[in-house]
C-alpha positions in Angstrom: 236.6 59.2 -31.4 235.1 62.2 -29.6 232.5 60.7 -27.3 231.2 64.1 -26.2 229.7 64.4 -29.7 227.9 61.1 -29.5 226.5 61.1 -26.0 223.6 63.0 -24.7 224.3 65.4 -21.7 222.5 62.9 -19.4 224.5 60.0 -20.7 227.7 61.9 -20.4 226.9 62.9 -16.8 226.3 59.2 -15.9 229.8 58.1 -17.0 231.6 56.8 -14.0 228.5 57.1 -11.8 229.0 53.6 -10.5 232.6 54.2 -9.5 233.3 57.8 -8.6 232.6 60.0 -5.6 233.4 63.7 -5.6 234.7 65.4 -2.5 234.0 69.1 -2.3 235.2 71.5 0.4 232.4 73.6 1.8 232.0 76.0 4.7 229.0 75.5 6.9 228.4 77.7 10.0 232.0 78.9 9.8 233.4 75.4 9.8 235.3 73.9 6.9 233.8 70.5 6.0 233.9 68.1 3.0 230.8 66.9 1.2 230.8 63.7 -0.7 228.7 63.3 -3.8 228.1 60.5 -6.3 228.7 61.4 -10.0 225.0 61.8 -10.5 224.9 64.6 -7.8 223.4 62.6 -4.9 224.9 63.7 -1.7 226.3 60.9 0.4 227.9 62.5 3.4 229.3 65.6 5.1 232.6 64.9 6.8 234.9 67.0 9.0 238.3 65.9 7.5 239.2 65.4 3.8 241.4 62.4 4.6 238.6 60.7 6.4 236.2 61.5 3.5 238.7 59.8 1.1 239.0 56.8 3.3 235.2 56.4 3.6 234.9 56.7 -0.2 237.5 54.0 -0.8 236.0 51.7 1.8 232.8 51.9 -0.3 234.6 50.8 -3.4 234.5 54.2 -5.0 237.3 56.3 -6.5 237.6 59.8 -4.8 237.8 62.8 -7.1 238.4 66.4 -5.8 236.1 69.2 -6.7 237.4 72.7 -6.2 
């Protein structure tokens, strides 16, 4: 069954919102950092090291997902 045909875009975006956190590399003021977002787009944190971002995500009972 193809769920993308039966879910609204909003419902589809909410899938995994309770259990996923996206880690996105960014450059701010010439410094490479990592921002952490919930699946619904809410920013949780900006962290200096990717490994630390992943640890923090897991400590909060979320599954980290990389965004490139």
